[in-house]
N, C-alpha and C positions, 0 to 999 in steps of 0.2 A: 799655734800662732798663725800659720799660713792660712788655715781655713777661716779664722776670724777676720784676717785681713781681707780675704776675698769677699766676705759677707758685708763688710763695712765700707769698702772703697768703691767709688763709682768712676773715678778719673775726671770728674767735673768739680772737684773741690776748689774753693775760691783761691787757695794758695797755688793752684796750677795755672792761674791766668797769665803768669809771666812766660809760659812756654812759647807763646807766639813770637817772642823776640828772638827765638832760635831759628825761626823758619820764615823769615821775612819774604824772600823771593818766592818760595813755594806758595806761601799764603796768597801773595798778590796774583800769582799765575793761576792757582787752582780754585780758589773760592769763587762761587758764582757772582755775577754782577746782579744788581738789583734792577727791577723793571723801571724804565723811565717814567711810566705812568704813576708809579708810587711816589716819585719825587714831585711830579706835577701836582699830585693831590695834596701833598704837604704844602707846597708853595701856594696853591690856590686857597687852602684852608688858612694859611698864615696871612694872606693879603699882600698889599704892596710891599715890595722888597727894598725900595730905595732907602739908603741910610741905615739899614738894619744889621744887627749883630747876631751871629749864631754861634753856639758852642756845641762841639761834637765830643761826646764821651766815648773813649776807646776808639780812636780814629783808625787804628791799624795802618794799612797802606793807602788809605784815601779812597777806597771804593765808593764811599758815600759822601765824599768831600767835594769832588769836582762839580756835581750838579748844582750845589748851592753857591759855589764861587761863580759859576757861569752865569747865574741869574742876578748876581750883584750883592750877595751877602758878604759881609766881612766875617770870616770863620776863624774861631780859636779852637784848636784841637787839643784835648787833654788826652795824652797817650802815656801809658805806663812804661813802655819799652824804649830803651835808648836807641836800639837798632831800628825799630819802627819809626821813631821820631826823626832819625837821620834820613830814612827813606822819604818821609814826608817833606823834610826840608829840601831835599834834592828835587823831589817831584814838583814842588811849587816854588822853586827858586825864582826870585824876581817878582813874585806876586805879592803886592803890598797889602792885599786884603786877607792874607793868611798868616797865622803864627801858631806855633805848637808849644805846649807846656808839658814837660816830662814829669808826670805825677800820676798817682791814682786819684780818682775823682773824689773819694772820701776826704782826702787830705789837702787838696789844692785850694789855695786861697783865691776866691773870686768875689768881685764886687756885687753886692745885692742890687736887684732891680736894674740889671745892666744888659740883659739879653732879650731879644725878641723871639728867639727860637733856641731850644735845647733839644738835641736829638742823639740817638745812639742806634747803631746798626749791628744787630746780633752781638751786643756787648753789655747791655744793662744787667743781664743775669749774673754778671761777674761782680756787680756793685752791691754793697750792703744796702738794701732798700730803706732800712730804718734811718740811715744817714743820707742816702742818695736822693730819695724822693722829696723830703723836706728841703734839702739843699737846692734841688732844681726849682722848687716853688719860690725860694728866696731870691735866687739870682735872675729869675724871669721878671720882665717888666709886666705891669698890669695888662692883661690881654695876650700875653706871650704864650707861645705854643710849646708843649712837651710832646715830642714825636718819637715813638719807639717802633722799630721794625726788625724783623727777623725772617728766616726762611725755615720751613718745616718740610722734611723729606716725606713724601707720600708713599707708603708701602704698596707695592703691586701684588697684594696677596692673591695667591692662586695662579699667578703666571709662572711658568716653568723655570725661567732664569731667576726670578726673585726667590723662589723656593729653594733653588740650588744654592744661591748665595746665603740664604739663612741656615742651610745645613753646615756650611763652612763656619759661620758665626757660632753655631751651637758647639762645634768641636773646639774652636780655638779662642773665642771671645767669652762665651758664657761659662766656660770651664774656669775662667779667671774671675770675671765680674759676675759672681753667682747672683742670679735674680730670677724671680718668677715672671717678671714683666717682659713682654716681647712687643715688637712694633704692631700697632693696630691702626687701621685706617680711620681717620677722624674727619668729620664734616666741619664746615665753617662755623656752624652753630656750636659744635664741641669746643672749638678754639676760643669762642666767646665766653665760656664759662669761667668763673673765678678760679677754679682748680687749674685749668689750662693756662690762663693768664699768669697765674703764680708759677707754673712750671716753665713757661716760656720767658717771662720777664722778671721773675723774682719777687713779685708782689701781686696781690689779687685784684686791686681796683684803684684806679687813679682818683676816684671820688674821695677815698679815705684821706687823701693828701691835699684836698681843696680844689682839684681840677674839675672843670665842667665842660659841656659841649663835646662830650667824648664820642669818638668815632672809631670803628673798627672796619678795615677794608682788607680784601684779599686779591691776590694776583697769582694765576697759575702759569707755571713755566715748566718746560721739559728740556733737559739737556741730553744729547746723545754722547755718551762717554765710551772711549776705548777702555780696555782692561787696565792699561797703565794709568789712564786719567781717573778711572774709578778708584784705584788704590791711592793715587797721589792726593786726591782731595781728602780721603780718610786719614792720610798721614798728617793732615793739618788739624785733626780733632784731638782734643785733650785726652779723651779716654783711650783712643787708639795709641797715642804716643806714650801713654802710661802703662801699656802692656809690657811684660817681660820680653826681651828681645827674641827669644825662641818662639814665644806665642805669636808675637807680631809678625815675624818672618813667615811662619807657617800660615797665618791668616792671610797675609798678602799674597803668598804663593797660591793658596787655595782659591782665592777670589779671582786672580788672573786666570787660573786654569779653567774655572767653570764659565767665566765670561767668554774666554777664547773658544771654549767648546760649544757655546751657544751663538756663534756667529760673530763674536768679537765686539759687540756693541751692547751697552746697557743704557736703556732710556730711563734716566732718573727724573722723577717728577717731584716738583716742589710747589708748595703753597707759600707764597710770601705774604706776611701778615703785618699790617700797619695798625698801630694802636696810638691814638693821639687825643690830647685834650688841651684845654686852655686855662690859664690862670685867671680866675674870676676876681 
């Protein structure tokens, strides 16, 4: 029974999307911020902001909410977690251009043709795309924009610290989540393939749902992390939090040990990916 469980679970099952509500403060503190240029590109693509309404799917702690409020959008956030929603209410208390609805996106009732922008930051992969994508199309006004963005960790294959980290993962992570797949370095062209779009966003092509003018953009960022910071961000990941306590404790202890033994700093590289289209 144990072996079968290991072979079938990934830690990223849709029913685990509620785990973020347990880690609100850690999530807000540890998850990386998105590049300002990414937001600028969405706003430029969307055109004039005056009087426009935006809907954010899976707003979390508002890491991608503020930039749209700052330029004048009225933002409605759909957030599944009660604790996350309360965090958002406190964060934007007194802002009349913001409101939050506690619901999952699949079930929330939204008026058709009422939004100029619908977006999600590292969240749409938790949505059932067969429900979510047609729903986005319906609630957007004609010419409205669907913008999805996420970040992809870039493996530093061959670098001594990266390889030492992978050895710890082999011992404590892959002994539980049994898989033949290991991190590989991907190019921007790779991320543009239907298979990678499916992996990152939960569906393969916006065109299938009626969107046009599709654009993909990338932004490279490096964060210098201490051993504690490296572990803290991983403790916000669904798969890591799904490990048995003994495996998780050993993994985190091993990661801290190897990073401390290599100078105490891990330079984590990310490729932020923006995928957007327009309702024609």
